[in-house]
N, C-alpha and C positions, 0 to 999 in steps of 0.2 A: 292731326286735323285731316278731313278729306283730300286738301290740296296736297299734303305732305305724301299721303299713301298714293295718291295717282300720280306724282313726281315719280316715286319709287317704282311705279309698274312701269311707267314710262323707260326708266333706267335699264330695266330688267325685260323691257318690250313685251310685258305681260297684259294684252291688251283685252283679253276676256275678263280678268280681276278688276281691270280700270273699268270696264263699263259697267260692272256691277256697282263699284265705287260711285260714279256719276249719277247712276240711277239713284242710288240711295242718298246720295246729295240732293238731288232733285226732288225725291219724295218728302224728304226734311224740309221741303221749300227753301232750301240754301240755294244763293245765286253763285255760280261758278263764275270768275273772271276769266280775262283773255288769258293769261298766264296757265290758269288751270286747264282751260279748254284747249291751247295750244299744246300742252303736255298730252291731253289726249289723242290729239291728231298725231302728234309725232309718234306716241305709243302705235298707233295705228300703222305707222309709217314702218316700224322698226318689224312689226308683226306681219308685213306683207299683205295688210288689210285696206286697201285703197278704197273699197267701195264703204267702208266703215269711215274713211278718214273724210270722204266726201260729203258723207252724211253727217257729219260731226261740222262740217263747215256750215251746212243747211239749218243746222240746229241752231248753231251760232248767231246767226242773221236772225232765226226766229225768236231768240233769246234776246235780241238786241245788243248783243256783244260785239264790238267790232274785232273782226279778225286783223291779226298783225302779220309781218314777214315770217314769224318762224310758223304761223298757222298755214297760210299759203306754201311756203316751201317745203314743209312737211308734206302737204296734201300733194304738191307737185312731185315730190320724191316718192312718195306711196304710189302715187301711177306710175312713175318710171319703172317701180321695182316690181311690179305687178302682185 
């Protein structure tokens, strides 16, 4: 599943593949949930991609997916790590 693949990318910090998977998921009109999107934000944190992490938070809001503590903490950590 897309969620499992995105989770694997998060563990490996492979943000570029994660973004491709997320875009594929959205193209297929599959709706990611808060767990999947939080893994995306965490993946960006590990890849030191703070701008992408913040962009994903904005996308969550547009998708009407409520961010949770994991989402926000990962975004904050991404900004700290630069």
